[in-house]
N, C-alpha and C positions, 0 to 999 in steps of 0.2 A: 560220666559220672560214675565213681564207684561206690558200692555199697556196705553195710557193714551191718551184719544181722547178729544181735546181742543172743547169746547162747551159754552166758556163763552161771546161772542163776541155778540153786538147788531146788526148787520145787517142792517144799515141804507140804503144801497144801493137796498135791499131786500123787503122794505115797499111797501106796506102794507102789505106782506105777515107776516113779521116779526112784526108787531103791537100785534099778537097776539100769536105768536109762536119763541120758541128761533130758530135761524137760521137752526141748526142740524135737526130739527124737521120738516122742508118745506120738503115737498112729492116731490119725482120726479119718475114718471111713476108709481106712486100708493104707493111709499113706502118712509119713512123718509130718508133723507140723511144719518142719522147716522147709520141706520141700515144694508147698505150696508157695513159698515166698520165692525159692528159688527158681520156680517156672515163671510165676510172674514178672522176676526181673528180667529172665532172658527174654520174655515177650516185650519189654518195652526198648532193650536195648543194651541193657546192663552187661558187661562183660566181665567185670572184677569185681571179685565179692570177698570180703573179710570176715571171717566168723572167728569170735571169740571164747573161750570155754575154759572151764574150771572141773565141776563135779562130773567125772567119770568123761572127762572131754577127750582121752583118746577114741571114744566109740563115734564122734562126730566125722573125722577122718577116715576111721574103719568104713562107715557106711556110705560117705559122700565123695569120699576120695579128692579128686583135683578138680571135680564140676564138669568135666568135659562131657558127660553125657547130656547136661542142658545147655551145653554150647559156653558155659562159663569158667574163669580161672577162679578157683576157691583157694585163699591162703587162710590159715589157720593163726590166731594170735593166743598163746597160751598163757594161763595166770595162776595156776597152782591153786591158789586160795583165791576165791572170789572177789573182785575189785571193785565192785558195784558199778553200777552205769558209767558216770563219767571216768572213774578209774581204769575202766575197761577200755574205754574209747582212745583215753590217754594215753595207753600201754600201745594201742593199734596204730598210733599217728605214723608210725613209719611206713607202714603197711599202706595208709591210705593215700599217703603223699600231700600234696600243698593246695591242690583246689579242693573246694566244698565237695560232702560227698553225704548220701542218703544214709540213716539208721533205721533199722526196724527190730523192734523186740521180736525176740523168736517164739515168743508164747503168746503171741494173737494171733487171730486168723482175720483175714479180708477177703471179701468177694474179690476187691480189686484196689491196687494200688491209687494213688490220688489221680484226676484227670489232668490237674495243672502240676503236676510235678515238675516237669522240665521248666515252666512258668518262673516259679518256685525257684529254682536253681538258679536261673538267671538273675534273679532279685538278689539273692545271696552273691553271686560271682560279681554284680555291679555294685555291691556295699552298703545295699539299701537294710542289713540287719547282718546279724552275726549266726542268726537261726531263724528256722522257719519251720513250724509244727502245725500238725493236724488235728484238729478236736473233734468229738464225736458226743453224741447224747449222753448224757450221765445214765449209767447203768444203775439197776437197782443196789449192786453191792458198793457203788462211789457216788451215792446222790448229790453231794456238795462240790463235785467237779474239782477243776484243778486250775483253770484259766478262764480267760473272758477275750473274744475278739472285739478290739475298738476300732476306732476309726481310722481310715488307711490302712488296714490290714493287720494295725499291731496288735501284740496282745497286751492286756490287763490284768490286774488284781482284784477286779471290781466283783464285790462280794454276790451280788444278787443275778448274775449274770455268766457265771462261770460254765462250762463246759468239761468234758474230760480230755485229758490228753491221749492221743490214739496209740503213744510208742512209734508214731513216725516222723521223722523229722529229718531237714538236711541241715548241716553245720558247716562252717567255715572252721577249718584248723585252728583259727587264731583264737577259736571259741573258748578251746581247752589249753592255749598256750601257757597261761598261770597256773593251772590246775599242778599240784604237786605229785609226784609219782607215789603210787599206794592204793589204798581205799578211798573212793569220794563218790559220794551220791550225786545225781543229775540236778535234783529239785531245789537245792539251795542256789546253783549257779543260773538256772533258769530265773527263778524268782527274782535275783540280783539283775541280769540282763533285763529282763521283762519290765523291773522298775527306771532302767536306763533307756527304755525304748530302741531296744536293739533285738528285740524278737518280733519277727511277723508270724502271721497262721492264716488260717481257713478252716473252714467246716468240712467234714469228710464225708461226704453222700454215698456212704456204702455200707453194706452188711459189715458189722465189727463184733469181734467176740475177743475178750481176753481170757484165755483158755486157762485159769487159774487154780480151779478145784474138779473135781471129780463130776459134781453138777453140772458145772458149764459145759465140761469136757462131752458128757453124754447128751446134751442140748445139743451142742454142736454136731456129735456125730448124728444126730436122728435129722436134722436139718439138712446135712449132707446126703443123707441116704433116703430122703423123702423122693 
């Protein structure tokens, strides 16, 4: 299974740190955020990783290289102007191949990748859905949530049961087949596919942090150094 790490965002709320670094290279407890992902991917046997980049993107290959130090093969998908999530994945499809692939937001931290990741991958391989997403408890900054887990591990848009999308998901390439080249957000595609019962999901039972602000970065730093 190949993996893609989304690393093209500008990181406005993490300024001034992101004035000189792409957001996933911001350090937490002495290590860039994205390196935590690379280490965890290597641990579960992933070999091929694609990283997209835009803002100060040249710094990612400069710092991470080809991934050999983690036993990985890293390729980069350059965007120039950031294409948003779906647009960035669409651009990277030639590097990701024809099999389902894992996508992880570069600006989150997880203690552990999902335990059921390989089982979820098989669900998508077998055609049970076009995507599989992991959801977490709604954080203070996002109390309304995104999606609900319905029967048979299908996601729904039930208002009173919504959890928050963790930024970790497995997608079949055909999910992005009709996406035009250029800027494209992921949210509308997911909501349409959920309405059509094409998205599976599960609860992610691990510590998760959306490192989107200086305050949350400091909270994560304190936790990792405790």
